[in-house]
TIRO-2110 file (N, C-alpha, C; in Angstrom, 1 decimal):
// TIRO-2110
0.8, -1.2, 0.0, N, 1, A
0.0, 0.3, 0.5, CA, 1, A
0.8, 1.2, 0.2, C, 1, A
0.9, 2.0, -0.7, N, 2, A
1.1, 3.6, -0.9, CA, 2, A
1.2, 4.5, 0.8, C, 2, A
2.6, 4.6, 1.1, N, 3, A
2.1, 5.4, 2.1, CA, 3, A
2.7, 6.7, 2.1, C, 3, A
2.1, 7.7, 3.3, N, 4, A
2.6, 9.2, 2.8, CA, 4, A
3.0, 9.5, 3.9, C, 4, A
4.5, 10.2, 3.8, N, 5, A
5.6, 10.5, 4.9, CA, 5, A
5.3, 12.4, 4.9, C, 5, A
5.5, 12.8, 5.9, N, 6, A
5.1, 14.3, 6.3, CA, 6, A
6.8, 14.8, 6.1, C, 6, A
6.4, 16.2, 6.7, N, 7, A
8.1, 17.1, 6.5, CA, 7, A
9.3, 15.7, 7.2, C, 7, A
10.6, 16.1, 6.9, N, 8, A
11.5, 15.0, 7.2, CA, 8, A
12.6, 16.0, 7.1, C, 8, A
13.8, 15.7, 7.9, N, 9, A
14.7, 16.3, 7.8, CA, 9, A
16.0, 15.0, 7.7, C, 9, A
16.7, 14.7, 7.4, N, 10, A
17.8, 13.8, 7.3, CA, 10, A
19.4, 14.7, 7.5, C, 10, A
20.2, 15.0, 8.7, N, 11, A
21.1, 15.7, 8.8, CA, 11, A
22.4, 14.8, 7.7, C, 11, A
22.4, 13.6, 8.1, N, 12, A
23.6, 12.3, 7.7, CA, 12, A
23.3, 10.9, 7.9, C, 12, A
23.5, 10.2, 6.8, N, 13, A
23.8, 8.9, 7.0, CA, 13, A
25.1, 8.2, 6.8, C, 13, A
25.4, 7.5, 7.6, N, 14, A
27.0, 7.2, 7.2, CA, 14, A
26.9, 5.5, 7.3, C, 14, A
26.6, 5.2, 6.3, N, 15, A
26.5, 3.6, 5.5, CA, 15, A
25.6, 2.7, 6.2, C, 15, A
24.3, 3.5, 5.8, N, 16, A
23.0, 2.8, 6.4, CA, 16, A
21.9, 2.5, 5.0, C, 16, A
21.0, 2.1, 5.4, N, 17, A
19.5, 2.4, 4.3, CA, 17, A
18.7, 2.8, 5.2, C, 17, A
17.9, 4.3, 4.7, N, 18, A
16.8, 4.8, 5.1, CA, 18, A
15.8, 4.5, 4.1, C, 18, A
14.4, 4.0, 4.9, N, 19, A
13.2, 3.1, 4.1, CA, 19, A
12.4, 3.7, 4.6, C, 19, A
11.4, 4.3, 3.7, N, 20, A
10.1, 5.0, 3.8, CA, 20, A
8.8, 3.7, 3.5, C, 20, A
8.0, 3.6, 3.8, N, 21, A
6.8, 3.2, 3.2, CA, 21, A
7.4, 1.8, 2.6, C, 21, A
6.5, 1.5, 1.4, N, 22, A
6.7, 0.0, 0.8, CA, 22, A
7.6, 0.4, 0.0, C, 22, A
9.0, -1.0, 0.0, N, 23, A
9.9, -1.0, -0.9, CA, 23, A
9.7, -2.7, -1.7, C, 23, A
10.2, -2.5, -2.9, N, 24, A
10.6, -3.9, -3.1, CA, 24, A
11.7, -4.3, -3.1, C, 24, A
12.9, -3.2, -3.6, N, 25, A
14.3, -3.7, -3.2, CA, 25, A
15.1, -2.9, -3.0, C, 25, A
16.0, -2.8, -2.1, N, 26, A
17.2, -2.1, -1.4, CA, 26, A
18.2, -2.6, -1.9, C, 26, A
19.0, -1.3, -2.4, N, 27, A
20.9, -1.6, -3.1, CA, 27, A
21.5, -0.3, -2.5, C, 27, A
21.8, -0.5, -1.3, N, 28, A
22.7, 0.6, -1.3, CA, 28, A
24.1, 0.4, -1.9, C, 28, A
24.5, 1.4, -2.3, N, 29, A
26.0, 1.4, -3.1, CA, 29, A
26.5, 2.6, -2.4, C, 29, A
28.4, 1.8, -2.6, N, 30, A
29.1, 2.9, -2.7, CA, 30, A
30.2, 2.3, -3.0, C, 30, A
31.5, 3.0, -3.5, N, 31, A
32.8, 2.8, -4.0, CA, 31, A
33.8, 3.6, -3.2, C, 31, A
34.9, 3.1, -3.1, N, 32, A
35.8, 4.2, -2.6, CA, 32, A
36.9, 2.9, -3.2, C, 32, A
38.6, 4.2, -2.8, N, 33, A
39.6, 3.1, -3.2, CA, 33, A
40.5, 3.6, -2.6, C, 33, A
41.6, 2.6, -2.2, N, 34, A
42.5, 2.9, -1.3, CA, 34, A
43.9, 2.6, -1.8, C, 34, A
44.8, 2.8, -1.8, N, 35, A
46.6, 2.8, -2.0, CA, 35, A
46.8, 2.6, -1.0, C, 35, A
47.8, 1.5, -0.6, N, 36, A
48.2, 1.3, 1.0, CA, 36, A
49.7, 0.0, 0.4, C, 36, A
50.8, 0.5, 1.5, N, 37, A
51.5, -0.7, 0.8, CA, 37, A
51.6, -2.4, 1.2, C, 37, A
52.4, -3.1, 1.3, N, 38, A
52.1, -4.3, 1.6, CA, 38, A
52.2, -4.5, 2.9, C, 38, A
51.4, -5.4, 3.5, N, 39, A
51.5, -5.8, 5.0, CA, 39, A
51.0, -4.4, 5.9, C, 39, A
50.2, -3.3, 5.0, N, 40, A
49.7, -2.2, 5.9, CA, 40, A
48.4, -2.4, 6.7, C, 40, A
47.4, -3.2, 6.1, N, 41, A
46.1, -3.9, 7.0, CA, 41, A
46.7, -4.9, 7.8, C, 41, A
47.7, -5.2, 8.1, N, 42, A
47.5, -6.2, 9.1, CA, 42, A
46.8, -6.3, 10.7, C, 42, A
46.3, -6.6, 11.1, N, 43, A
45.9, -6.4, 12.4, CA, 43, A
46.0, -7.9, 12.9, C, 43, A
46.2, -7.8, 14.3, N, 44, A
46.0, -8.6, 15.4, CA, 44, A
47.8, -9.0, 16.2, C, 44, A
47.7, -10.0, 17.2, N, 45, A
48.5, -10.1, 18.0, CA, 45, A
49.8, -10.4, 17.3, C, 45, A
51.4, -10.2, 17.3, N, 46, A
52.5, -11.2, 16.8, CA, 46, A
52.3, -11.1, 15.3, C, 46, A
52.2, -10.6, 14.4, N, 47, A
52.1, -10.6, 13.2, CA, 47, A
53.5, -10.5, 12.9, C, 47, A
54.2, -11.4, 12.0, N, 48, A
55.5, -11.3, 11.2, CA, 48, A
55.4, -10.9, 9.7, C, 48, A
55.5, -10.1, 8.9, N, 49, A
55.4, -10.0, 8.0, CA, 49, A
56.8, -9.5, 7.0, C, 49, A
57.4, -10.1, 6.4, N, 50, A
58.8, -10.2, 5.6, CA, 50, A
58.6, -9.5, 3.9, C, 50, A
58.4, -8.3, 4.0, N, 51, A
57.7, -7.8, 2.8, CA, 51, A
59.2, -7.1, 2.0, C, 51, A
60.6, -7.0, 2.8, N, 52, A
61.6, -6.6, 2.1, CA, 52, A
61.4, -5.0, 1.6, C, 52, A
61.1, -5.3, 0.4, N, 53, A
61.1, -4.1, -0.6, CA, 53, A
59.8, -3.8, -1.1, C, 53, A
58.9, -2.9, -0.4, N, 54, A
57.9, -2.6, -0.8, CA, 54, A
57.0, -1.4, -1.6, C, 54, A
56.7, -1.3, -2.8, N, 55, A
56.4, -0.3, -3.5, CA, 55, A
55.5, -0.1, -3.8, C, 55, A
54.1, 0.9, -3.4, N, 56, A
52.9, 1.4, -3.7, CA, 56, A
52.5, 2.4, -4.6, C, 56, A
52.3, 2.2, -5.6, N, 57, A
52.5, 3.1, -6.8, CA, 57, A
50.5, 3.8, -7.2, C, 57, A
49.8, 4.6, -6.6, N, 58, A
48.4, 5.5, -6.3, CA, 58, A
48.4, 6.1, -7.7, C, 58, A
49.4, 6.1, -9.0, N, 59, A
49.0, 6.9, -10.0, CA, 59, A
47.9, 5.9, -10.6, C, 59, A
46.5, 6.4, -11.1, N, 60, A
45.6, 5.6, -11.7, CA, 60, A
45.3, 6.8, -12.8, C, 60, A
45.3, 5.7, -14.2, N, 61, A
45.1, 6.7, -15.4, CA, 61, A
43.7, 6.6, -15.9, C, 61, A
42.6, 5.6, -15.0, N, 62, A
41.7, 5.9, -15.6, CA, 62, A
40.5, 6.9, -15.1, C, 62, A
39.4, 7.4, -16.0, N, 63, A
38.9, 8.6, -15.5, CA, 63, A
38.1, 8.3, -14.6, C, 63, A
37.2, 7.2, -14.8, N, 64, A
36.1, 6.5, -13.6, CA, 64, A
36.3, 5.1, -13.4, C, 64, A
36.3, 4.6, -12.3, N, 65, A
36.6, 3.4, -12.0, CA, 65, A
35.5, 2.3, -12.0, C, 65, A
34.5, 2.7, -11.2, N, 66, A
33.3, 2.5, -10.8, CA, 66, A
31.9, 3.1, -10.9, C, 66, A
30.8, 3.4, -11.9, N, 67, A
30.3, 4.4, -11.7, CA, 67, A
29.0, 4.1, -10.6, C, 67, A
28.7, 4.9, -10.2, N, 68, A
27.7, 4.4, -9.2, CA, 68, A
26.3, 5.4, -9.6, C, 68, A
26.4, 5.6, -10.4, N, 69, A
24.7, 6.7, -10.9, CA, 69, A
24.2, 6.0, -11.7, C, 69, A
22.5, 5.6, -11.7, N, 70, A
22.0, 4.1, -12.4, CA, 70, A
23.0, 3.2, -12.6, C, 70, A
23.3, 2.5, -11.4, N, 71, A
23.7, 1.2, -11.3, CA, 71, A
22.8, 0.5, -10.4, C, 71, A
21.7, 0.0, -11.1, N, 72, A
20.5, -0.3, -10.5, CA, 72, A
20.7, -1.6, -10.2, C, 72, A
END
């Protein structure tokens, strides 16, 4: 059934889905890119990484990596 939603103000949404009324299909979308060196995201106790020489090249010649608009 259709629903009527009154005045509404959302200041910010951080990584969630807001649903008002009836919905058939919800598909939250987000894109991000991170450039990091070898062994940078290791977490835990007693980590031993042997990377010796590590080089990260953050240069990306692409205009767009992943299109978010119209990606239903």
